[in-house]
N, CA, C and O atoms as a CHARMM CRD file, in Angstrom:
* protein
*
  292
    1    1 MET  N     14.52000  -7.96200  27.21000 PROA 1      0.00000
    2    1 MET  CA    13.13200  -7.64700  26.81900 PROA 1      0.00000
    3    1 MET  C     13.10600  -6.86600  25.59500 PROA 1      0.00000
    4    1 MET  O     13.92000  -5.95700  25.42800 PROA 1      0.00000
    5    2 ARG  N     12.21300  -7.16100  24.71600 PROA 2      0.00000
    6    2 ARG  CA    12.08100  -6.45900  23.42100 PROA 2      0.00000
    7    2 ARG  C     11.34200  -5.11800  23.60300 PROA 2      0.00000
    8    2 ARG  O     10.36300  -5.04300  24.34500 PROA 2      0.00000
    9    3 ASN  N     11.81600  -4.07200  22.92500 PROA 3      0.00000
   10    3 ASN  CA    11.17900  -2.81300  23.02100 PROA 3      0.00000
   11    3 ASN  C     10.08000  -2.78300  21.99000 PROA 3      0.00000
   12    3 ASN  O     10.31300  -2.73900  20.78200 PROA 3      0.00000
   13    4 LEU  N      8.86000  -2.80900  22.52100 PROA 4      0.00000
   14    4 LEU  CA     7.70000  -2.92400  21.50600 PROA 4      0.00000
   15    4 LEU  C      7.36400  -1.63200  20.87600 PROA 4      0.00000
   16    4 LEU  O      6.57600  -1.63500  19.93000 PROA 4      0.00000
   17    5 ALA  N      7.90100  -0.48400  21.31900 PROA 5      0.00000
   18    5 ALA  CA     7.69900   0.81900  20.66800 PROA 5      0.00000
   19    5 ALA  C      8.62100   0.92100  19.39600 PROA 5      0.00000
   20    5 ALA  O      8.39500   1.75500  18.52000 PROA 5      0.00000
   21    6 TYR  N      9.63500   0.06100  19.33800 PROA 6      0.00000
   22    6 TYR  CA    10.51900   0.11400  18.15800 PROA 6      0.00000
   23    6 TYR  C     10.04500  -0.73500  17.07600 PROA 6      0.00000
   24    6 TYR  O      9.84200  -1.93500  17.26000 PROA 6      0.00000
   25    7 ASN  N      9.84900  -0.13300  15.89100 PROA 7      0.00000
   26    7 ASN  CA     9.35100  -0.92400  14.69500 PROA 7      0.00000
   27    7 ASN  C     10.50700  -1.16700  13.75500 PROA 7      0.00000
   28    7 ASN  O     11.01800  -0.26500  13.09000 PROA 7      0.00000
   29    8 GLU  N     10.92200  -2.52100  13.72900 PROA 8      0.00000
   30    8 GLU  CA    11.93700  -2.84600  12.78900 PROA 8      0.00000
   31    8 GLU  C     11.69700  -2.68600  11.27900 PROA 8      0.00000
   32    8 GLU  O     12.63200  -2.48100  10.50600 PROA 8      0.00000
   33    9 ASN  N     10.46000  -2.78200  10.89500 PROA 9      0.00000
   34    9 ASN  CA    10.01400  -2.72600   9.53900 PROA 9      0.00000
   35    9 ASN  C      9.59400  -1.18100   9.24300 PROA 9      0.00000
   36    9 ASN  O      8.44000  -0.75800   9.32000 PROA 9      0.00000
   37   10 VAL  N     10.65300  -0.47800   8.91800 PROA 10     0.00000
   38   10 VAL  CA    10.45400   0.90100   8.49900 PROA 10     0.00000
   39   10 VAL  C      9.79500   0.91700   7.17500 PROA 10     0.00000
   40   10 VAL  O     10.16800   0.15900   6.28000 PROA 10     0.00000
   41   11 ARG  N      8.88700   1.70500   7.03400 PROA 11     0.00000
   42   11 ARG  CA     8.09900   1.87500   5.75200 PROA 11     0.00000
   43   11 ARG  C      8.47500   3.26800   5.15900 PROA 11     0.00000
   44   11 ARG  O      8.38200   4.28500   5.84600 PROA 11     0.00000
   45   12 GLU  N      8.89600   3.28700   3.88300 PROA 12     0.00000
   46   12 GLU  CA     9.26300   4.55100   3.31000 PROA 12     0.00000
   47   12 GLU  C      8.98700   4.47900   1.81200 PROA 12     0.00000
   48   12 GLU  O      8.96400   3.43300   1.16300 PROA 12     0.00000
   49   13 GLU  N      8.78600   5.66600   1.34900 PROA 13     0.00000
   50   13 GLU  CA     8.56700   5.88800  -0.06200 PROA 13     0.00000
   51   13 GLU  C      9.79700   6.85200  -0.62000 PROA 13     0.00000
   52   13 GLU  O     10.44100   7.55700   0.15700 PROA 13     0.00000
   53   14 LEU  N     10.02700   6.81600  -1.87900 PROA 14     0.00000
   54   14 LEU  CA    10.99800   7.68700  -2.60600 PROA 14     0.00000
   55   14 LEU  C     10.24700   8.74200  -3.35300 PROA 14     0.00000
   56   14 LEU  O      9.54100   8.37700  -4.29300 PROA 14     0.00000
   57   15 LEU  N     10.31800   9.97900  -3.05100 PROA 15     0.00000
   58   15 LEU  CA     9.55500  11.07500  -3.83000 PROA 15     0.00000
   59   15 LEU  C     10.69400  12.07400  -4.25000 PROA 15     0.00000
   60   15 LEU  O     11.40700  12.64500  -3.42400 PROA 15     0.00000
   61   16 ASP  N     10.79100  12.22200  -5.52100 PROA 16     0.00000
   62   16 ASP  CA    11.75400  13.13700  -6.12900 PROA 16     0.00000
   63   16 ASP  C     13.19300  12.90300  -5.53300 PROA 16     0.00000
   64   16 ASP  O     13.96400  13.82800  -5.28000 PROA 16     0.00000
   65   17 GLY  N     13.46600  11.60500  -5.34100 PROA 17     0.00000
   66   17 GLY  CA    14.87000  11.19100  -4.91800 PROA 17     0.00000
   67   17 GLY  C     15.03400  11.36200  -3.35400 PROA 17     0.00000
   68   17 GLY  O     16.13200  11.12800  -2.84800 PROA 17     0.00000
   69   18 VAL  N     14.02600  11.74100  -2.62400 PROA 18     0.00000
   70   18 VAL  CA    14.05600  11.95400  -1.23400 PROA 18     0.00000
   71   18 VAL  C     13.31800  10.82200  -0.56400 PROA 18     0.00000
   72   18 VAL  O     12.16000  10.60500  -0.92100 PROA 18     0.00000
   73   19 ILE  N     13.87700  10.07400   0.37700 PROA 19     0.00000
   74   19 ILE  CA    13.25100   9.03600   1.20200 PROA 19     0.00000
   75   19 ILE  C     12.33200   9.71200   2.17000 PROA 19     0.00000
   76   19 ILE  O     12.74800  10.58300   2.93500 PROA 19     0.00000
   77   20 VAL  N     11.05400   9.30900   2.14300 PROA 20     0.00000
   78   20 VAL  CA     9.95800   9.91800   3.09200 PROA 20     0.00000
   79   20 VAL  C      9.43000   8.74200   3.87800 PROA 20     0.00000
   80   20 VAL  O      9.05100   7.74000   3.27200 PROA 20     0.00000
   81   21 ASN  N      9.38500   8.81200   5.23500 PROA 21     0.00000
   82   21 ASN  CA     8.85400   7.86600   5.95500 PROA 21     0.00000
   83   21 ASN  C      7.37200   7.88000   5.94300 PROA 21     0.00000
   84   21 ASN  O      6.75800   8.94700   5.93300 PROA 21     0.00000
   85   22 MET  N      6.73600   6.64800   5.94500 PROA 22     0.00000
   86   22 MET  CA     5.28700   6.50100   5.74800 PROA 22     0.00000
   87   22 MET  C      4.71000   6.13800   7.13600 PROA 22     0.00000
   88   22 MET  O      5.41600   5.74000   8.06200 PROA 22     0.00000
   89   23 SER  N      3.29600   6.31400   7.21200 PROA 23     0.00000
   90   23 SER  CA     2.61100   5.97100   8.38700 PROA 23     0.00000
   91   23 SER  C      2.66800   4.45700   8.58600 PROA 23     0.00000
   92   23 SER  O      3.02200   3.69400   7.68700 PROA 23     0.00000
   93   24 PRO  N      2.28200   4.03600   9.87300 PROA 24     0.00000
   94   24 PRO  CA     2.35700   2.60800  10.27000 PROA 24     0.00000
   95   24 PRO  C      1.40200   1.82100   9.22800 PROA 24     0.00000
   96   24 PRO  O      0.67800   2.38600   8.40900 PROA 24     0.00000
   97   25 HSD  N      1.51800   0.44900   9.39200 PROA 25     0.00000
   98   25 HSD  CA     0.70000  -0.36500   8.69600 PROA 25     0.00000
   99   25 HSD  C     -0.76700  -0.04600   8.85900 PROA 25     0.00000
  100   25 HSD  O     -1.12500   0.51400   9.89500 PROA 25     0.00000
  101   26 PRO  N     -1.66300  -0.36200   7.90500 PROA 26     0.00000
  102   26 PRO  CA    -3.07500  -0.11200   8.00600 PROA 26     0.00000
  103   26 PRO  C     -3.73700  -0.88500   9.19000 PROA 26     0.00000
  104   26 PRO  O     -3.18500  -1.86100   9.69600 PROA 26     0.00000
  105   27 THR  N     -4.87000  -0.43600   9.58500 PROA 27     0.00000
  106   27 THR  CA    -5.60800  -1.14500  10.74200 PROA 27     0.00000
  107   27 THR  C     -6.39200  -2.22100  10.07700 PROA 27     0.00000
  108   27 THR  O     -6.48200  -2.32400   8.85300 PROA 27     0.00000
  109   28 THR  N     -6.96300  -3.03300  10.95300 PROA 28     0.00000
  110   28 THR  CA    -7.84400  -4.10100  10.46400 PROA 28     0.00000
  111   28 THR  C     -9.06800  -3.62300   9.80700 PROA 28     0.00000
  112   28 THR  O     -9.51000  -4.24500   8.84100 PROA 28     0.00000
  113   29 ASN  N     -9.70000  -2.48200  10.28800 PROA 29     0.00000
  114   29 ASN  CA   -10.89600  -1.91900   9.56300 PROA 29     0.00000
  115   29 ASN  C    -10.43300  -1.41800   8.18400 PROA 29     0.00000
  116   29 ASN  O    -11.19000  -1.58300   7.22800 PROA 29     0.00000
  117   30 HSD  N     -9.30500  -0.85100   8.02300 PROA 30     0.00000
  118   30 HSD  CA    -8.85000  -0.37000   6.71800 PROA 30     0.00000
  119   30 HSD  C     -8.77600  -1.66700   5.83800 PROA 30     0.00000
  120   30 HSD  O     -9.31100  -1.65200   4.72900 PROA 30     0.00000
  121   31 ASN  N     -8.15500  -2.74800   6.27700 PROA 31     0.00000
  122   31 ASN  CA    -7.95900  -3.93500   5.41500 PROA 31     0.00000
  123   31 ASN  C     -9.23900  -4.53200   4.99000 PROA 31     0.00000
  124   31 ASN  O     -9.37300  -5.00800   3.86300 PROA 31     0.00000
  125   32 ILE  N    -10.24200  -4.51800   5.92400 PROA 32     0.00000
  126   32 ILE  CA   -11.66100  -5.00800   5.61600 PROA 32     0.00000
  127   32 ILE  C    -12.29700  -4.23200   4.50800 PROA 32     0.00000
  128   32 ILE  O    -12.86800  -4.77700   3.56300 PROA 32     0.00000
  129   33 ILE  N    -12.17600  -2.90100   4.66200 PROA 33     0.00000
  130   33 ILE  CA   -12.79900  -1.99200   3.60700 PROA 33     0.00000
  131   33 ILE  C    -12.03100  -2.17400   2.36100 PROA 33     0.00000
  132   33 ILE  O    -12.64700  -2.29300   1.30200 PROA 33     0.00000
  133   34 ALA  N    -10.68300  -2.20600   2.39000 PROA 34     0.00000
  134   34 ALA  CA    -9.87100  -2.37700   1.15400 PROA 34     0.00000
  135   34 ALA  C    -10.17200  -3.60600   0.46900 PROA 34     0.00000
  136   34 ALA  O    -10.21900  -3.63900  -0.76100 PROA 34     0.00000
  137   35 SER  N    -10.40000  -4.71900   1.25500 PROA 35     0.00000
  138   35 SER  CA   -10.76200  -6.04500   0.69600 PROA 35     0.00000
  139   35 SER  C    -12.04700  -6.06400  -0.07600 PROA 35     0.00000
  140   35 SER  O    -12.18200  -6.63000  -1.16000 PROA 35     0.00000
  141   36 ASN  N    -13.07700  -5.33500   0.63000 PROA 36     0.00000
  142   36 ASN  CA   -14.35200  -5.22500   0.03100 PROA 36     0.00000
  143   36 ASN  C    -14.31000  -4.46200  -1.30500 PROA 36     0.00000
  144   36 ASN  O    -14.94200  -4.84600  -2.28900 PROA 36     0.00000
  145   37 ILE  N    -13.55300  -3.39000  -1.29200 PROA 37     0.00000
  146   37 ILE  CA   -13.45600  -2.61800  -2.53000 PROA 37     0.00000
  147   37 ILE  C    -12.71600  -3.33700  -3.57700 PROA 37     0.00000
  148   37 ILE  O    -13.05700  -3.18700  -4.75100 PROA 37     0.00000
  149   38 TYR  N    -11.73300  -4.10500  -3.26200 PROA 38     0.00000
  150   38 TYR  CA   -11.03300  -4.99200  -4.16300 PROA 38     0.00000
  151   38 TYR  C    -12.05200  -5.95000  -4.81600 PROA 38     0.00000
  152   38 TYR  O    -12.07500  -6.07700  -6.04000 PROA 38     0.00000
  153   39 HSD  N    -12.86600  -6.60400  -4.03300 PROA 39     0.00000
  154   39 HSD  CA   -13.83400  -7.58100  -4.51800 PROA 39     0.00000
  155   39 HSD  C    -14.76200  -6.96300  -5.52200 PROA 39     0.00000
  156   39 HSD  O    -15.01200  -7.52400  -6.58900 PROA 39     0.00000
  157   40 ILE  N    -15.27900  -5.78800  -5.17100 PROA 40     0.00000
  158   40 ILE  CA   -16.21800  -5.04000  -5.99500 PROA 40     0.00000
  159   40 ILE  C    -15.51400  -4.82500  -7.34700 PROA 40     0.00000
  160   40 ILE  O    -16.09200  -5.19300  -8.36900 PROA 40     0.00000
  161   41 PHE  N    -14.36600  -4.28300  -7.40800 PROA 41     0.00000
  162   41 PHE  CA   -13.64500  -4.06400  -8.71100 PROA 41     0.00000
  163   41 PHE  C    -13.32900  -5.41800  -9.45300 PROA 41     0.00000
  164   41 PHE  O    -13.45900  -5.52900 -10.67200 PROA 41     0.00000
  165   42 SER  N    -12.91600  -6.41400  -8.65400 PROA 42     0.00000
  166   42 SER  CA   -12.56600  -7.69300  -9.31600 PROA 42     0.00000
  167   42 SER  C    -13.78200  -8.27700  -9.98700 PROA 42     0.00000
  168   42 SER  O    -13.67600  -8.88100 -11.05400 PROA 42     0.00000
  169   43 ASN  N    -14.87100  -8.11400  -9.40800 PROA 43     0.00000
  170   43 ASN  CA   -16.18200  -8.65900  -9.97400 PROA 43     0.00000
  171   43 ASN  C    -16.54500  -7.86000 -11.26300 PROA 43     0.00000
  172   43 ASN  O    -16.93000  -8.39300 -12.30400 PROA 43     0.00000
  173   44 PHE  N    -16.37500  -6.50700 -11.07200 PROA 44     0.00000
  174   44 PHE  CA   -16.71600  -5.53900 -12.20600 PROA 44     0.00000
  175   44 PHE  C    -15.84000  -5.84600 -13.40900 PROA 44     0.00000
  176   44 PHE  O    -16.31200  -5.82600 -14.54600 PROA 44     0.00000
  177   45 LEU  N    -14.51200  -6.14100 -13.15400 PROA 45     0.00000
  178   45 LEU  CA   -13.54200  -6.25800 -14.23100 PROA 45     0.00000
  179   45 LEU  C    -13.40600  -7.69800 -14.65600 PROA 45     0.00000
  180   45 LEU  O    -12.49400  -7.99800 -15.42700 PROA 45     0.00000
  181   46 GLU  N    -14.24100  -8.60600 -14.21300 PROA 46     0.00000
  182   46 GLU  CA   -14.05100 -10.04300 -14.54500 PROA 46     0.00000
  183   46 GLU  C    -13.95100 -10.32300 -15.98900 PROA 46     0.00000
  184   46 GLU  O    -13.06500 -11.06800 -16.40700 PROA 46     0.00000
  185   47 GLU  N    -14.82600  -9.75800 -16.78800 PROA 47     0.00000
  186   47 GLU  CA   -14.85200 -10.02300 -18.18400 PROA 47     0.00000
  187   47 GLU  C    -14.04500  -8.94900 -19.13900 PROA 47     0.00000
  188   47 GLU  O    -14.09300  -8.96600 -20.36900 PROA 47     0.00000
  189   48 LYS  N    -13.38300  -8.12000 -18.43500 PROA 48     0.00000
  190   48 LYS  CA   -12.63800  -7.04600 -19.11600 PROA 48     0.00000
  191   48 LYS  C    -11.14700  -7.42400 -19.14900 PROA 48     0.00000
  192   48 LYS  O    -10.70500  -8.37100 -18.49800 PROA 48     0.00000
  193   49 ASN  N    -10.39600  -6.64000 -19.93600 PROA 49     0.00000
  194   49 ASN  CA    -8.99400  -6.89600 -20.07300 PROA 49     0.00000
  195   49 ASN  C     -8.20100  -6.04200 -19.08600 PROA 49     0.00000
  196   49 ASN  O     -7.34000  -5.24200 -19.45100 PROA 49     0.00000
  197   50 CYS  N     -8.54200  -6.25800 -17.81500 PROA 50     0.00000
  198   50 CYS  CA    -7.92400  -5.53300 -16.76900 PROA 50     0.00000
  199   50 CYS  C     -7.63400  -6.47600 -15.52700 PROA 50     0.00000
  200   50 CYS  O     -8.33300  -7.46200 -15.29800 PROA 50     0.00000
  201   51 LEU  N     -6.64700  -6.13700 -14.81000 PROA 51     0.00000
  202   51 LEU  CA    -6.26400  -6.92500 -13.65200 PROA 51     0.00000
  203   51 LEU  C     -6.26800  -6.08600 -12.37200 PROA 51     0.00000
  204   51 LEU  O     -5.32900  -5.30800 -12.20500 PROA 51     0.00000
  205   52 PRO  N     -7.27600  -6.17400 -11.41600 PROA 52     0.00000
  206   52 PRO  CA    -7.21000  -5.43300 -10.21100 PROA 52     0.00000
  207   52 PRO  C     -6.18500  -6.12000  -9.21300 PROA 52     0.00000
  208   52 PRO  O     -6.11800  -7.33900  -9.05200 PROA 52     0.00000
  209   53 LEU  N     -5.40300  -5.19100  -8.56900 PROA 53     0.00000
  210   53 LEU  CA    -4.36100  -5.59600  -7.66700 PROA 53     0.00000
  211   53 LEU  C     -4.68900  -5.04300  -6.25700 PROA 53     0.00000
  212   53 LEU  O     -5.20600  -3.93300  -6.13200 PROA 53     0.00000
  213   54 ALA  N     -4.39100  -5.81000  -5.22300 PROA 54     0.00000
  214   54 ALA  CA    -4.59000  -5.39800  -3.88300 PROA 54     0.00000
  215   54 ALA  C     -3.60700  -4.38600  -3.54600 PROA 54     0.00000
  216   54 ALA  O     -2.58700  -4.25200  -4.22300 PROA 54     0.00000
  217   55 ASP  N     -3.89200  -3.58400  -2.41500 PROA 55     0.00000
  218   55 ASP  CA    -2.97400  -2.53700  -2.03100 PROA 55     0.00000
  219   55 ASP  C     -1.62000  -3.04300  -1.51500 PROA 55     0.00000
  220   55 ASP  O     -1.49500  -4.24600  -1.28400 PROA 55     0.00000
  221   56 GLY  N     -0.63900  -2.22900  -1.32900 PROA 56     0.00000
  222   56 GLY  CA     0.68000  -2.62200  -0.77900 PROA 56     0.00000
  223   56 GLY  C      1.64200  -2.86900  -1.69800 PROA 56     0.00000
  224   56 GLY  O      2.73000  -3.19000  -1.21900 PROA 56     0.00000
  225   57 LEU  N      1.55800  -2.81100  -2.95700 PROA 57     0.00000
  226   57 LEU  CA     2.52300  -3.05100  -3.92000 PROA 57     0.00000
  227   57 LEU  C      3.43700  -1.79000  -4.07600 PROA 57     0.00000
  228   57 LEU  O      2.96200  -0.65400  -4.05000 PROA 57     0.00000
  229   58 ASP  N      4.70400  -2.03200  -4.23100 PROA 58     0.00000
  230   58 ASP  CA     5.54600  -0.88200  -4.60100 PROA 58     0.00000
  231   58 ASP  C      5.36500  -0.50500  -6.05700 PROA 58     0.00000
  232   58 ASP  O      5.46900  -1.37700  -6.91900 PROA 58     0.00000
  233   59 VAL  N      5.09900   0.75000  -6.37000 PROA 59     0.00000
  234   59 VAL  CA     4.92700   1.23400  -7.72800 PROA 59     0.00000
  235   59 VAL  C      6.13900   2.17100  -7.94000 PROA 59     0.00000
  236   59 VAL  O      6.32300   3.15000  -7.21600 PROA 59     0.00000
  237   60 THR  N      6.97000   1.82900  -8.97700 PROA 60     0.00000
  238   60 THR  CA     8.17700   2.57100  -9.40400 PROA 60     0.00000
  239   60 THR  C      7.71300   3.40600 -10.58000 PROA 60     0.00000
  240   60 THR  O      7.40800   2.90900 -11.66400 PROA 60     0.00000
  241   61 LEU  N      7.67400   4.80500 -10.28700 PROA 61     0.00000
  242   61 LEU  CA     7.18400   5.68900 -11.37700 PROA 61     0.00000
  243   61 LEU  C      8.44600   6.23400 -12.18400 PROA 61     0.00000
  244   61 LEU  O      8.34200   6.54100 -13.37200 PROA 61     0.00000
  245   62 SER  N      9.56300   6.33200 -11.52700 PROA 62     0.00000
  246   62 SER  CA    10.74400   6.77100 -12.09100 PROA 62     0.00000
  247   62 SER  C     11.99600   6.40200 -11.18500 PROA 62     0.00000
  248   62 SER  O     11.80600   5.83800 -10.10700 PROA 62     0.00000
  249   63 ASP  N     13.19100   6.70100 -11.59200 PROA 63     0.00000
  250   63 ASP  CA    14.31400   6.37600 -10.75000 PROA 63     0.00000
  251   63 ASP  C     14.21000   7.17200  -9.40900 PROA 63     0.00000
  252   63 ASP  O     14.72600   6.72600  -8.38400 PROA 63     0.00000
  253   64 LYS  N     13.57400   8.28700  -9.43200 PROA 64     0.00000
  254   64 LYS  CA    13.41100   9.08000  -8.24800 PROA 64     0.00000
  255   64 LYS  C     12.04000   9.02700  -7.54000 PROA 64     0.00000
  256   64 LYS  O     11.80300   9.76400  -6.58200 PROA 64     0.00000
  257   65 ASP  N     11.23300   8.23600  -7.97300 PROA 65     0.00000
  258   65 ASP  CA     9.81700   8.16500  -7.43800 PROA 65     0.00000
  259   65 ASP  C      9.40600   6.66900  -7.32300 PROA 65     0.00000
  260   65 ASP  O      9.24900   5.95500  -8.31400 PROA 65     0.00000
  261   66 ARG  N      9.24800   6.25400  -6.05900 PROA 66     0.00000
  262   66 ARG  CA     8.71800   4.92500  -5.76900 PROA 66     0.00000
  263   66 ARG  C      7.71600   5.01400  -4.63500 PROA 66     0.00000
  264   66 ARG  O      8.07700   5.45400  -3.54400 PROA 66     0.00000
  265   67 VAL  N      6.48600   4.61700  -4.84800 PROA 67     0.00000
  266   67 VAL  CA     5.37700   4.93200  -3.93400 PROA 67     0.00000
  267   67 VAL  C      4.59900   3.55700  -3.54700 PROA 67     0.00000
  268   67 VAL  O      4.65400   2.58200  -4.29600 PROA 67     0.00000
  269   68 ILE  N      3.97400   3.54500  -2.50100 PROA 68     0.00000
  270   68 ILE  CA     3.05700   2.46100  -2.14400 PROA 68     0.00000
  271   68 ILE  C      1.72500   2.98900  -1.88800 PROA 68     0.00000
  272   68 ILE  O      1.40000   3.43200  -0.78600 PROA 68     0.00000
  273   69 PRO  N      0.90800   2.94100  -2.95800 PROA 69     0.00000
  274   69 PRO  CA    -0.43600   3.57600  -2.86200 PROA 69     0.00000
  275   69 PRO  C     -1.39000   2.93100  -1.89100 PROA 69     0.00000
  276   69 PRO  O     -1.31400   1.72400  -1.66300 PROA 69     0.00000
  277   70 ASP  N     -2.31000   3.72200  -1.29800 PROA 70     0.00000
  278   70 ASP  CA    -3.43100   3.25800  -0.52300 PROA 70     0.00000
  279   70 ASP  C     -2.90600   2.60700   0.77800 PROA 70     0.00000
  280   70 ASP  O     -3.38400   1.53700   1.15400 PROA 70     0.00000
  281   71 GLN  N     -2.00100   3.19000   1.42000 PROA 71     0.00000
  282   71 GLN  CA    -1.50500   2.62900   2.65300 PROA 71     0.00000
  283   71 GLN  C     -1.83400   3.34900   3.89100 PROA 71     0.00000
  284   71 GLN  O     -1.68800   2.79000   4.97800 PROA 71     0.00000
  285   72 ALA  N     -2.26900   4.55600   3.79700 PROA 72     0.00000
  286   72 ALA  CA    -2.66800   5.43100   4.98300 PROA 72     0.00000
  287   72 ALA  C     -4.17000   5.25800   5.31600 PROA 72     0.00000
  288   72 ALA  O     -5.01500   5.21900   4.42200 PROA 72     0.00000
  289   73 CYS  N     -4.47600   5.15500   6.63200 PROA 73     0.00000
  290   73 CYS  CA    -5.95400   5.17200   6.94800 PROA 73     0.00000
  291   73 CYS  C     -6.45600   6.51100   7.13500 PROA 73     0.00000
  292   73 CYS  O     -7.64400   6.69400   7.39800 PROA 73     0.00000
């Protein structure tokens, strides 16, 4: 039987060279709200030289800093 309390997909960020555990994946409500915000920005930026991106992308700031913005609810 599989242990449902064990999460095989450990989420972590790298801050000043230190690995930091993150909160669990966002809830459904968070995703609905984030999607709505994304669409608002996407519509606003349609004719501009910008590209909106959805959350969940790894952002490497330096060799010691890698974050995943907008993941906590």
